[in-house]
ZAVEXDREN-923077 format. One record per residue (C-alpha): residue in three letters; y, z, x; residue number from 1. Coordinates in steps of 0.5 Angstrom, whole numbers. Last residue first. Layout:
! residues N
atom residu=ala Y=Y Z=Z X=X num=NUM .
...
END
This chain:
! residues 443
atom residu=unk Y=-78 Z=-173 X=88 num=443 .
atom residu=unk Y=-83 Z=-175 X=83 num=442 .
atom residu=unk Y=-87 Z=-168 X=83 num=441 .
atom residu=unk Y=-80 Z=-164 X=81 num=440 .
atom residu=unk Y=-79 Z=-169 X=75 num=439 .
atom residu=unk Y=-86 Z=-168 X=73 num=438 .
atom residu=unk Y=-85 Z=-160 X=74 num=437 .
atom residu=unk Y=-79 Z=-160 X=69 num=436 .
atom residu=unk Y=-82 Z=-164 X=64 num=435 .
atom residu=unk Y=-88 Z=-160 X=64 num=434 .
atom residu=unk Y=-83 Z=-154 X=63 num=433 .
atom residu=unk Y=-79 Z=-157 X=57 num=432 .
atom residu=unk Y=-85 Z=-158 X=54 num=431 .
atom residu=unk Y=-88 Z=-151 X=54 num=430 .
atom residu=unk Y=-81 Z=-148 X=52 num=429 .
atom residu=unk Y=-81 Z=-153 X=46 num=428 .
atom residu=unk Y=-88 Z=-151 X=44 num=427 .
atom residu=unk Y=-86 Z=-143 X=44 num=426 .
atom residu=unk Y=-80 Z=-145 X=40 num=425 .
atom residu=unk Y=-84 Z=-148 X=35 num=424 .
atom residu=unk Y=-89 Z=-143 X=34 num=423 .
atom residu=unk Y=-84 Z=-137 X=33 num=422 .
atom residu=unk Y=-81 Z=-141 X=27 num=421 .
atom residu=unk Y=-88 Z=-142 X=25 num=420 .
atom residu=unk Y=-89 Z=-135 X=25 num=419 .
atom residu=unk Y=-82 Z=-133 X=21 num=418 .
atom residu=unk Y=-84 Z=-138 X=16 num=417 .
atom residu=unk Y=-91 Z=-134 X=15 num=416 .
atom residu=unk Y=-88 Z=-127 X=15 num=415 .
atom residu=unk Y=-83 Z=-130 X=9 num=414 .
atom residu=unk Y=-89 Z=-133 X=5 num=413 .
atom residu=unk Y=-93 Z=-126 X=6 num=412 .
atom residu=unk Y=-87 Z=-122 X=3 num=411 .
atom residu=unk Y=-86 Z=-127 X=-3 num=410 .
atom residu=unk Y=-93 Z=-126 X=-5 num=409 .
atom residu=unk Y=-93 Z=-119 X=-5 num=408 .
atom residu=unk Y=-87 Z=-118 X=-9 num=407 .
atom residu=unk Y=-82 Z=-112 X=-7 num=406 .
atom residu=unk Y=-80 Z=-107 X=-13 num=405 .
atom residu=unk Y=-72 Z=-106 X=-13 num=404 .
atom residu=unk Y=-70 Z=-99 X=-10 num=403 .
atom residu=unk Y=-68 Z=-93 X=-15 num=402 .
atom residu=unk Y=-62 Z=-92 X=-19 num=401 .
atom residu=unk Y=-60 Z=-87 X=-25 num=400 .
atom residu=unk Y=-53 Z=-87 X=-28 num=399 .
atom residu=unk Y=-52 Z=-80 X=-32 num=398 .
atom residu=unk Y=-48 Z=-81 X=-38 num=397 .
atom residu=unk Y=-46 Z=-74 X=-42 num=396 .
atom residu=unk Y=-47 Z=-70 X=-48 num=395 .
atom residu=unk Y=-44 Z=-63 X=-48 num=394 .
atom residu=unk Y=-37 Z=-65 X=-48 num=393 .
atom residu=unk Y=-32 Z=-59 X=-49 num=392 .
atom residu=unk Y=-38 Z=-55 X=-47 num=391 .
atom residu=unk Y=-40 Z=-48 X=-51 num=390 .
atom residu=unk Y=-43 Z=-42 X=-48 num=389 .
atom residu=unk Y=-45 Z=-36 X=-53 num=388 .
atom residu=unk Y=-45 Z=-29 X=-49 num=387 .
atom residu=unk Y=-49 Z=-23 X=-51 num=386 .
atom residu=unk Y=-56 Z=-25 X=-51 num=385 .
atom residu=unk Y=-56 Z=-29 X=-44 num=384 .
atom residu=unk Y=-52 Z=-23 X=-41 num=383 .
atom residu=unk Y=-57 Z=-19 X=-38 num=382 .
atom residu=unk Y=-61 Z=-25 X=-36 num=381 .
atom residu=unk Y=-56 Z=-28 X=-32 num=380 .
atom residu=unk Y=-53 Z=-35 X=-35 num=379 .
atom residu=unk Y=-55 Z=-42 X=-35 num=378 .
atom residu=unk Y=-51 Z=-47 X=-38 num=377 .
atom residu=unk Y=-55 Z=-54 X=-41 num=376 .
atom residu=unk Y=-52 Z=-61 X=-40 num=375 .
atom residu=unk Y=-55 Z=-66 X=-44 num=374 .
atom residu=unk Y=-57 Z=-73 X=-42 num=373 .
atom residu=unk Y=-55 Z=-80 X=-44 num=372 .
atom residu=unk Y=-58 Z=-85 X=-39 num=371 .
atom residu=unk Y=-55 Z=-91 X=-35 num=370 .
atom residu=unk Y=-60 Z=-94 X=-31 num=369 .
atom residu=unk Y=-66 Z=-93 X=-28 num=368 .
atom residu=unk Y=-71 Z=-89 X=-32 num=367 .
atom residu=unk Y=-72 Z=-82 X=-35 num=366 .
atom residu=unk Y=-78 Z=-78 X=-35 num=365 .
atom residu=unk Y=-75 Z=-72 X=-32 num=364 .
atom residu=unk Y=-67 Z=-72 X=-32 num=363 .
atom residu=unk Y=-66 Z=-65 X=-34 num=362 .
atom residu=unk Y=-59 Z=-63 X=-33 num=361 .
atom residu=unk Y=-56 Z=-56 X=-31 num=360 .
atom residu=unk Y=-50 Z=-52 X=-30 num=359 .
atom residu=unk Y=-50 Z=-45 X=-27 num=358 .
atom residu=unk Y=-46 Z=-39 X=-28 num=357 .
atom residu=unk Y=-46 Z=-33 X=-24 num=356 .
atom residu=unk Y=-41 Z=-35 X=-19 num=355 .
atom residu=unk Y=-36 Z=-36 X=-25 num=354 .
atom residu=unk Y=-36 Z=-29 X=-27 num=353 .
atom residu=unk Y=-38 Z=-25 X=-32 num=352 .
atom residu=unk Y=-38 Z=-18 X=-33 num=351 .
atom residu=unk Y=-31 Z=-18 X=-37 num=350 .
atom residu=unk Y=-35 Z=-23 X=-42 num=349 .
atom residu=unk Y=-40 Z=-18 X=-42 num=348 .
atom residu=unk Y=-35 Z=-12 X=-44 num=347 .
atom residu=unk Y=-32 Z=-16 X=-49 num=346 .
atom residu=unk Y=-38 Z=-18 X=-53 num=345 .
atom residu=unk Y=-38 Z=-26 X=-53 num=344 .
atom residu=unk Y=-35 Z=-32 X=-53 num=343 .
atom residu=unk Y=-35 Z=-37 X=-47 num=342 .
atom residu=unk Y=-32 Z=-44 X=-46 num=341 .
atom residu=unk Y=-35 Z=-49 X=-40 num=340 .
atom residu=unk Y=-30 Z=-54 X=-37 num=339 .
atom residu=unk Y=-33 Z=-60 X=-34 num=338 .
atom residu=unk Y=-29 Z=-63 X=-28 num=337 .
atom residu=unk Y=-29 Z=-71 X=-27 num=336 .
atom residu=unk Y=-34 Z=-75 X=-25 num=335 .
atom residu=unk Y=-35 Z=-79 X=-31 num=334 .
atom residu=unk Y=-42 Z=-84 X=-30 num=333 .
atom residu=unk Y=-45 Z=-78 X=-27 num=332 .
atom residu=unk Y=-50 Z=-79 X=-21 num=331 .
atom residu=unk Y=-57 Z=-80 X=-20 num=330 .
atom residu=unk Y=-62 Z=-82 X=-14 num=329 .
atom residu=unk Y=-69 Z=-84 X=-15 num=328 .
atom residu=unk Y=-74 Z=-85 X=-10 num=327 .
atom residu=unk Y=-79 Z=-79 X=-12 num=326 .
atom residu=unk Y=-77 Z=-79 X=-19 num=325 .
atom residu=unk Y=-71 Z=-74 X=-22 num=324 .
atom residu=unk Y=-73 Z=-68 X=-25 num=323 .
atom residu=unk Y=-67 Z=-64 X=-24 num=322 .
atom residu=unk Y=-59 Z=-65 X=-23 num=321 .
atom residu=unk Y=-56 Z=-59 X=-21 num=320 .
atom residu=unk Y=-48 Z=-59 X=-23 num=319 .
atom residu=unk Y=-44 Z=-57 X=-18 num=318 .
atom residu=unk Y=-42 Z=-65 X=-16 num=317 .
atom residu=unk Y=-39 Z=-66 X=-22 num=316 .
atom residu=unk Y=-34 Z=-61 X=-21 num=315 .
atom residu=unk Y=-34 Z=-54 X=-25 num=314 .
atom residu=unk Y=-29 Z=-51 X=-30 num=313 .
atom residu=unk Y=-29 Z=-44 X=-33 num=312 .
atom residu=unk Y=-27 Z=-41 X=-39 num=311 .
atom residu=unk Y=-26 Z=-34 X=-42 num=310 .
atom residu=unk Y=-27 Z=-31 X=-49 num=309 .
atom residu=unk Y=-27 Z=-24 X=-52 num=308 .
atom residu=unk Y=-31 Z=-20 X=-57 num=307 .
atom residu=unk Y=-30 Z=-12 X=-59 num=306 .
atom residu=unk Y=-36 Z=-9 X=-63 num=305 .
atom residu=unk Y=-35 Z=-4 X=-68 num=304 .
atom residu=unk Y=-37 Z=3 X=-70 num=303 .
atom residu=unk Y=-33 Z=5 X=-76 num=302 .
atom residu=unk Y=-33 Z=12 X=-78 num=301 .
atom residu=unk Y=-30 Z=14 X=-85 num=300 .
atom residu=unk Y=-26 Z=20 X=-86 num=299 .
atom residu=unk Y=-26 Z=26 X=-92 num=298 .
atom residu=unk Y=-22 Z=32 X=-90 num=297 .
atom residu=unk Y=-28 Z=37 X=-91 num=296 .
atom residu=unk Y=-31 Z=39 X=-97 num=295 .
atom residu=unk Y=-33 Z=46 X=-100 num=294 .
atom residu=unk Y=-26 Z=48 X=-99 num=293 .
atom residu=unk Y=-25 Z=44 X=-105 num=292 .
atom residu=unk Y=-20 Z=38 X=-105 num=291 .
atom residu=unk Y=-15 Z=38 X=-110 num=290 .
atom residu=unk Y=-13 Z=36 X=-117 num=289 .
atom residu=unk Y=-7 Z=38 X=-121 num=288 .
atom residu=unk Y=-5 Z=30 X=-122 num=287 .
atom residu=unk Y=-11 Z=26 X=-121 num=286 .
atom residu=unk Y=-13 Z=25 X=-113 num=285 .
atom residu=unk Y=-12 Z=19 X=-109 num=284 .
atom residu=unk Y=-15 Z=21 X=-103 num=283 .
atom residu=unk Y=-12 Z=20 X=-96 num=282 .
atom residu=unk Y=-18 Z=18 X=-91 num=281 .
atom residu=unk Y=-18 Z=20 X=-84 num=280 .
atom residu=unk Y=-20 Z=15 X=-79 num=279 .
atom residu=unk Y=-26 Z=16 X=-74 num=278 .
atom residu=unk Y=-27 Z=11 X=-68 num=277 .
atom residu=unk Y=-30 Z=5 X=-65 num=276 .
atom residu=unk Y=-24 Z=0 X=-63 num=275 .
atom residu=unk Y=-19 Z=-5 X=-66 num=274 .
atom residu=unk Y=-18 Z=-4 X=-74 num=273 .
atom residu=unk Y=-11 Z=-5 X=-76 num=272 .
atom residu=unk Y=-13 Z=-11 X=-80 num=271 .
atom residu=unk Y=-18 Z=-7 X=-83 num=270 .
atom residu=unk Y=-13 Z=-3 X=-87 num=269 .
atom residu=unk Y=-17 Z=2 X=-90 num=268 .
atom residu=unk Y=-15 Z=3 X=-98 num=267 .
atom residu=unk Y=-12 Z=10 X=-100 num=266 .
atom residu=unk Y=-18 Z=13 X=-103 num=265 .
atom residu=unk Y=-23 Z=13 X=-108 num=264 .
atom residu=unk Y=-26 Z=18 X=-113 num=263 .
atom residu=unk Y=-32 Z=18 X=-118 num=262 .
atom residu=unk Y=-34 Z=22 X=-124 num=261 .
atom residu=unk Y=-27 Z=25 X=-127 num=260 .
atom residu=unk Y=-27 Z=26 X=-134 num=259 .
atom residu=unk Y=-28 Z=34 X=-134 num=258 .
atom residu=unk Y=-24 Z=35 X=-128 num=257 .
atom residu=unk Y=-17 Z=35 X=-131 num=256 .
atom residu=unk Y=-19 Z=40 X=-137 num=255 .
atom residu=unk Y=-22 Z=45 X=-132 num=254 .
atom residu=unk Y=-16 Z=46 X=-128 num=253 .
atom residu=unk Y=-17 Z=43 X=-121 num=252 .
atom residu=unk Y=-22 Z=43 X=-115 num=251 .
atom residu=unk Y=-26 Z=37 X=-112 num=250 .
atom residu=unk Y=-32 Z=37 X=-108 num=249 .
atom residu=unk Y=-33 Z=30 X=-105 num=248 .
atom residu=unk Y=-39 Z=25 X=-105 num=247 .
atom residu=unk Y=-42 Z=19 X=-101 num=246 .
atom residu=unk Y=-39 Z=21 X=-95 num=245 .
atom residu=unk Y=-37 Z=16 X=-90 num=244 .
atom residu=unk Y=-41 Z=12 X=-84 num=243 .
atom residu=unk Y=-39 Z=5 X=-83 num=242 .
atom residu=unk Y=-43 Z=0 X=-78 num=241 .
atom residu=unk Y=-43 Z=-6 X=-74 num=240 .
atom residu=unk Y=-36 Z=-8 X=-76 num=239 .
atom residu=unk Y=-34 Z=-14 X=-71 num=238 .
atom residu=unk Y=-27 Z=-15 X=-68 num=237 .
atom residu=unk Y=-25 Z=-21 X=-64 num=236 .
atom residu=unk Y=-22 Z=-24 X=-70 num=235 .
atom residu=unk Y=-18 Z=-18 X=-72 num=234 .
atom residu=unk Y=-22 Z=-15 X=-78 num=233 .
atom residu=unk Y=-20 Z=-17 X=-85 num=232 .
atom residu=unk Y=-15 Z=-14 X=-90 num=231 .
atom residu=unk Y=-16 Z=-9 X=-95 num=230 .
atom residu=unk Y=-22 Z=-3 X=-96 num=229 .
atom residu=unk Y=-23 Z=2 X=-101 num=228 .
atom residu=unk Y=-28 Z=8 X=-99 num=227 .
atom residu=unk Y=-32 Z=10 X=-105 num=226 .
atom residu=unk Y=-33 Z=18 X=-107 num=225 .
atom residu=unk Y=-38 Z=21 X=-112 num=224 .
atom residu=unk Y=-35 Z=27 X=-115 num=223 .
atom residu=unk Y=-38 Z=34 X=-114 num=222 .
atom residu=unk Y=-34 Z=39 X=-119 num=221 .
atom residu=unk Y=-30 Z=46 X=-118 num=220 .
atom residu=unk Y=-27 Z=50 X=-123 num=219 .
atom residu=unk Y=-20 Z=53 X=-121 num=218 .
atom residu=unk Y=-17 Z=60 X=-121 num=217 .
atom residu=unk Y=-10 Z=59 X=-120 num=216 .
atom residu=unk Y=-5 Z=61 X=-115 num=215 .
atom residu=unk Y=2 Z=65 X=-114 num=214 .
atom residu=unk Y=3 Z=69 X=-107 num=213 .
atom residu=unk Y=9 Z=73 X=-105 num=212 .
atom residu=unk Y=8 Z=75 X=-97 num=211 .
atom residu=unk Y=9 Z=82 X=-94 num=210 .
atom residu=unk Y=11 Z=85 X=-88 num=209 .
atom residu=unk Y=16 Z=80 X=-86 num=208 .
atom residu=unk Y=19 Z=77 X=-79 num=207 .
atom residu=unk Y=12 Z=81 X=-77 num=206 .
atom residu=unk Y=12 Z=86 X=-71 num=205 .
atom residu=unk Y=7 Z=86 X=-66 num=204 .
atom residu=unk Y=3 Z=92 X=-63 num=203 .
atom residu=unk Y=-4 Z=92 X=-66 num=202 .
atom residu=unk Y=-8 Z=85 X=-67 num=201 .
atom residu=unk Y=-13 Z=86 X=-73 num=200 .
atom residu=unk Y=-19 Z=82 X=-72 num=199 .
atom residu=unk Y=-21 Z=76 X=-75 num=198 .
atom residu=unk Y=-24 Z=73 X=-69 num=197 .
atom residu=unk Y=-19 Z=68 X=-68 num=196 .
atom residu=unk Y=-14 Z=74 X=-67 num=195 .
atom residu=unk Y=-11 Z=77 X=-73 num=194 .
atom residu=unk Y=-3 Z=79 X=-76 num=193 .
atom residu=unk Y=-4 Z=82 X=-83 num=192 .
atom residu=unk Y=1 Z=81 X=-88 num=191 .
atom residu=unk Y=1 Z=86 X=-94 num=190 .
atom residu=unk Y=1 Z=82 X=-101 num=189 .
atom residu=unk Y=6 Z=81 X=-107 num=188 .
atom residu=unk Y=3 Z=78 X=-113 num=187 .
atom residu=unk Y=2 Z=73 X=-118 num=186 .
atom residu=unk Y=-5 Z=71 X=-120 num=185 .
atom residu=unk Y=-7 Z=66 X=-125 num=184 .
atom residu=unk Y=-13 Z=64 X=-129 num=183 .
atom residu=unk Y=-16 Z=57 X=-130 num=182 .
atom residu=unk Y=-23 Z=60 X=-130 num=181 .
atom residu=unk Y=-22 Z=68 X=-130 num=180 .
atom residu=unk Y=-19 Z=73 X=-126 num=179 .
atom residu=unk Y=-23 Z=79 X=-126 num=178 .
atom residu=unk Y=-23 Z=81 X=-118 num=177 .
atom residu=unk Y=-19 Z=76 X=-115 num=176 .
atom residu=unk Y=-16 Z=80 X=-109 num=175 .
atom residu=unk Y=-12 Z=76 X=-105 num=174 .
atom residu=unk Y=-12 Z=78 X=-97 num=173 .
atom residu=unk Y=-6 Z=75 X=-93 num=172 .
atom residu=unk Y=-8 Z=74 X=-86 num=171 .
atom residu=unk Y=-3 Z=72 X=-81 num=170 .
atom residu=unk Y=-6 Z=67 X=-76 num=169 .
atom residu=unk Y=-8 Z=66 X=-69 num=168 .
atom residu=unk Y=-5 Z=72 X=-66 num=167 .
atom residu=unk Y=-7 Z=73 X=-58 num=166 .
atom residu=unk Y=-1 Z=70 X=-55 num=165 .
atom residu=unk Y=3 Z=75 X=-59 num=164 .
atom residu=unk Y=-1 Z=80 X=-55 num=163 .
atom residu=unk Y=0 Z=77 X=-49 num=162 .
atom residu=unk Y=7 Z=76 X=-49 num=161 .
atom residu=unk Y=9 Z=83 X=-51 num=160 .
atom residu=unk Y=12 Z=83 X=-58 num=159 .
atom residu=unk Y=14 Z=78 X=-64 num=158 .
atom residu=unk Y=11 Z=74 X=-69 num=157 .
atom residu=unk Y=15 Z=70 X=-74 num=156 .
atom residu=unk Y=11 Z=68 X=-80 num=155 .
atom residu=unk Y=9 Z=62 X=-83 num=154 .
atom residu=unk Y=8 Z=59 X=-90 num=153 .
atom residu=unk Y=13 Z=64 X=-93 num=152 .
atom residu=unk Y=14 Z=65 X=-101 num=151 .
atom residu=unk Y=7 Z=62 X=-102 num=150 .
atom residu=unk Y=5 Z=57 X=-107 num=149 .
atom residu=unk Y=-3 Z=56 X=-108 num=148 .
atom residu=unk Y=-4 Z=51 X=-113 num=147 .
atom residu=unk Y=-12 Z=53 X=-112 num=146 .
atom residu=unk Y=-16 Z=59 X=-111 num=145 .
atom residu=unk Y=-23 Z=57 X=-112 num=144 .
atom residu=unk Y=-29 Z=58 X=-118 num=143 .
atom residu=unk Y=-36 Z=57 X=-118 num=142 .
atom residu=unk Y=-38 Z=64 X=-117 num=141 .
atom residu=unk Y=-32 Z=69 X=-119 num=140 .
atom residu=unk Y=-27 Z=71 X=-114 num=139 .
atom residu=unk Y=-28 Z=78 X=-111 num=138 .
atom residu=unk Y=-24 Z=76 X=-105 num=137 .
atom residu=unk Y=-19 Z=70 X=-103 num=136 .
atom residu=unk Y=-17 Z=70 X=-96 num=135 .
atom residu=unk Y=-10 Z=66 X=-95 num=134 .
atom residu=unk Y=-8 Z=64 X=-88 num=133 .
atom residu=unk Y=0 Z=65 X=-86 num=132 .
atom residu=unk Y=1 Z=60 X=-80 num=131 .
atom residu=unk Y=4 Z=63 X=-74 num=130 .
atom residu=unk Y=11 Z=62 X=-71 num=129 .
atom residu=unk Y=13 Z=65 X=-64 num=128 .
atom residu=unk Y=17 Z=71 X=-61 num=127 .
atom residu=unk Y=17 Z=73 X=-54 num=126 .
atom residu=unk Y=18 Z=80 X=-51 num=125 .
atom residu=unk Y=17 Z=79 X=-43 num=124 .
atom residu=unk Y=11 Z=85 X=-41 num=123 .
atom residu=unk Y=11 Z=92 X=-40 num=122 .
atom residu=unk Y=5 Z=96 X=-39 num=121 .
atom residu=unk Y=4 Z=103 X=-40 num=120 .
atom residu=unk Y=0 Z=108 X=-37 num=119 .
atom residu=unk Y=1 Z=116 X=-39 num=118 .
atom residu=unk Y=3 Z=121 X=-34 num=117 .
atom residu=unk Y=1 Z=129 X=-36 num=116 .
atom residu=unk Y=-5 Z=127 X=-39 num=115 .
atom residu=unk Y=-7 Z=132 X=-41 num=114 .
atom residu=unk Y=-1 Z=137 X=-42 num=113 .
atom residu=unk Y=-2 Z=144 X=-39 num=112 .
atom residu=unk Y=2 Z=151 X=-40 num=111 .
atom residu=unk Y=7 Z=149 X=-45 num=110 .
atom residu=unk Y=10 Z=156 X=-47 num=109 .
atom residu=unk Y=11 Z=159 X=-54 num=108 .
atom residu=unk Y=17 Z=163 X=-55 num=107 .
atom residu=unk Y=20 Z=159 X=-61 num=106 .
atom residu=unk Y=17 Z=152 X=-62 num=105 .
atom residu=unk Y=14 Z=148 X=-56 num=104 .
atom residu=unk Y=17 Z=142 X=-53 num=103 .
atom residu=unk Y=12 Z=137 X=-49 num=102 .
atom residu=unk Y=15 Z=132 X=-44 num=101 .
atom residu=unk Y=10 Z=126 X=-42 num=100 .
atom residu=unk Y=11 Z=123 X=-35 num=99 .
atom residu=unk Y=11 Z=115 X=-35 num=98 .
atom residu=unk Y=6 Z=111 X=-30 num=97 .
atom residu=unk Y=8 Z=104 X=-30 num=96 .
atom residu=unk Y=5 Z=97 X=-30 num=95 .
atom residu=unk Y=9 Z=91 X=-30 num=94 .
atom residu=unk Y=16 Z=88 X=-32 num=93 .
atom residu=unk Y=21 Z=93 X=-32 num=92 .
atom residu=unk Y=23 Z=100 X=-34 num=91 .
atom residu=unk Y=30 Z=103 X=-34 num=90 .
atom residu=unk Y=29 Z=107 X=-40 num=89 .
atom residu=unk Y=22 Z=108 X=-42 num=88 .
atom residu=unk Y=23 Z=116 X=-44 num=87 .
atom residu=unk Y=16 Z=119 X=-46 num=86 .
atom residu=unk Y=16 Z=124 X=-51 num=85 .
atom residu=unk Y=12 Z=130 X=-54 num=84 .
atom residu=unk Y=15 Z=134 X=-59 num=83 .
atom residu=unk Y=10 Z=140 X=-62 num=82 .
atom residu=unk Y=11 Z=143 X=-69 num=81 .
atom residu=unk Y=7 Z=137 X=-72 num=80 .
atom residu=unk Y=1 Z=140 X=-68 num=79 .
atom residu=unk Y=1 Z=146 X=-72 num=78 .
atom residu=unk Y=3 Z=153 X=-69 num=77 .
atom residu=unk Y=1 Z=159 X=-74 num=76 .
atom residu=unk Y=-4 Z=163 X=-70 num=75 .
atom residu=unk Y=-1 Z=162 X=-63 num=74 .
atom residu=unk Y=6 Z=165 X=-66 num=73 .
atom residu=unk Y=2 Z=171 X=-69 num=72 .
atom residu=unk Y=-2 Z=172 X=-62 num=71 .
atom residu=unk Y=4 Z=172 X=-58 num=70 .
atom residu=unk Y=4 Z=166 X=-53 num=69 .
atom residu=unk Y=1 Z=161 X=-49 num=68 .
atom residu=unk Y=0 Z=153 X=-51 num=67 .
atom residu=unk Y=-5 Z=148 X=-48 num=66 .
atom residu=unk Y=-3 Z=141 X=-50 num=65 .
atom residu=unk Y=-8 Z=134 X=-51 num=64 .
atom residu=unk Y=-4 Z=128 X=-51 num=63 .
atom residu=unk Y=-3 Z=122 X=-55 num=62 .
atom residu=unk Y=-1 Z=115 X=-54 num=61 .
atom residu=unk Y=1 Z=109 X=-59 num=60 .
atom residu=unk Y=5 Z=103 X=-57 num=59 .
atom residu=unk Y=-1 Z=98 X=-59 num=58 .
atom residu=unk Y=-1 Z=95 X=-53 num=57 .
atom residu=unk Y=4 Z=91 X=-48 num=56 .
atom residu=unk Y=10 Z=94 X=-49 num=55 .
atom residu=unk Y=16 Z=90 X=-50 num=54 .
atom residu=unk Y=22 Z=86 X=-46 num=53 .
atom residu=unk Y=28 Z=82 X=-47 num=52 .
atom residu=unk Y=33 Z=87 X=-45 num=51 .
atom residu=unk Y=35 Z=89 X=-52 num=50 .
atom residu=unk Y=27 Z=90 X=-53 num=49 .
atom residu=unk Y=27 Z=95 X=-48 num=48 .
atom residu=unk Y=33 Z=99 X=-51 num=47 .
atom residu=unk Y=30 Z=99 X=-57 num=46 .
atom residu=unk Y=24 Z=102 X=-54 num=45 .
atom residu=unk Y=29 Z=108 X=-51 num=44 .
atom residu=unk Y=24 Z=113 X=-53 num=43 .
atom residu=unk Y=17 Z=113 X=-54 num=42 .
atom residu=unk Y=14 Z=119 X=-58 num=41 .
atom residu=unk Y=7 Z=121 X=-56 num=40 .
atom residu=unk Y=2 Z=123 X=-61 num=39 .
atom residu=unk Y=-1 Z=130 X=-60 num=38 .
atom residu=unk Y=-9 Z=129 X=-60 num=37 .
atom residu=unk Y=-11 Z=136 X=-59 num=36 .
atom residu=unk Y=-8 Z=143 X=-59 num=35 .
atom residu=unk Y=-10 Z=148 X=-54 num=34 .
atom residu=unk Y=-10 Z=155 X=-55 num=33 .
atom residu=unk Y=-7 Z=161 X=-52 num=32 .
atom residu=unk Y=-6 Z=169 X=-53 num=31 .
atom residu=unk Y=-1 Z=174 X=-51 num=30 .
atom residu=unk Y=-2 Z=181 X=-55 num=29 .
atom residu=unk Y=2 Z=183 X=-61 num=28 .
atom residu=unk Y=2 Z=190 X=-60 num=27 .
atom residu=unk Y=6 Z=192 X=-67 num=26 .
atom residu=unk Y=3 Z=187 X=-72 num=25 .
atom residu=unk Y=-3 Z=185 X=-69 num=24 .
atom residu=unk Y=-5 Z=191 X=-65 num=23 .
atom residu=unk Y=-3 Z=196 X=-70 num=22 .
atom residu=unk Y=-6 Z=192 X=-76 num=21 .
atom residu=unk Y=-13 Z=192 X=-72 num=20 .
atom residu=unk Y=-12 Z=200 X=-71 num=19 .
atom residu=unk Y=-11 Z=200 X=-79 num=18 .
atom residu=unk Y=-16 Z=196 X=-81 num=17 .
atom residu=unk Y=-21 Z=200 X=-77 num=16 .
atom residu=unk Y=-18 Z=207 X=-79 num=15 .
atom residu=unk Y=-19 Z=204 X=-86 num=14 .
atom residu=unk Y=-26 Z=202 X=-85 num=13 .
atom residu=unk Y=-28 Z=209 X=-82 num=12 .
atom residu=unk Y=-25 Z=213 X=-87 num=11 .
atom residu=unk Y=-29 Z=209 X=-92 num=10 .
atom residu=unk Y=-35 Z=210 X=-88 num=9 .
atom residu=unk Y=-34 Z=218 X=-88 num=8 .
atom residu=unk Y=-33 Z=218 X=-95 num=7 .
atom residu=unk Y=-40 Z=215 X=-97 num=6 .
atom residu=unk Y=-43 Z=220 X=-92 num=5 .
atom residu=unk Y=-40 Z=226 X=-95 num=4 .
atom residu=unk Y=-42 Z=223 X=-102 num=3 .
atom residu=unk Y=-49 Z=223 X=-100 num=2 .
atom residu=unk Y=-53 Z=217 X=-100 num=1 .
END
């Protein structure tokens, strides 16, 4: 390449740069651009809160803004240079569409705002307490945090009602990385409102942004567990079964756990047992020892039967006498009422009624006279094995009667005597008739 050509190229480049600089610096033409995700500042939120109202949502809104202006201004503008505001004054409960006013610096002109109107929901402002829940992280295997002390057991959550209602607890995440057994954690941790699924709830405020935590890294140990009991069950209660854990897992300082092999609870008072159900147990723990997170609060389940009593009276005429001979009749020597007492499962007693009970006496093979017999009580098949029946006087006397036997000889003699008497009467009648006839002839 000749020197002439090289010189031409240099001159061309210089001229191009000069023309570009002239256009940019002197002519400075109109240009445009769009800045995205410009945050919207909400005005008069404090006034809204003073009126007992709050925004239902995170309160974070953004818009996209189109600008027009000289090229130099367009090239130098940034999102932070813009001001986007939405005024909430005068709003009440409900859904609202609020205009966003965007201001640009210098001579730049806002040509378009997307979205010009933002949708805002206003609700009642409420405040509720929620529990602080510690969440340990990076804790060495076989260790648990114990002897926990928090600067606040609960925090007050404020905001729109729907948001506050969705807060289940305040999560405090404790990083236990490198903490040895019996080591101590003493720190201040950011508090985070979360829902039941553990997801953060935005748009609410807490009475404190942090919680101070002091805890120890404790060893854990599985211990045999025995349920202690005192007293006797009420007279109408029978324990059918009892179910409780055979062991529990405890946590505490290594030295405190070393000599612990079994544990009991505050004795269960059986005199208070009235129905089937679960009873929470209060462990009798050594000093500095706690129930591990690996064990649920121990309880014992009692399955019981409830018993009840009742009685019915029956007249002697209501007792069925069975097995009498063909010509025998019978009656009780004592014709007073008979009382039957019943004891059994409560629901069976409730199902029993007088008309479902029958009393029987078996007189089979008994001879005439006064005979000792036993009254038996009959119950329906569905209740027979669940109810016991007893009588004040199960043995009574039965008076059995039957016709006296007739002697055949005596029966024949009576018939002969009756015949003779009839013959004599007939002879006397005939004799009288003859005499009458004779007298009539003589006349």
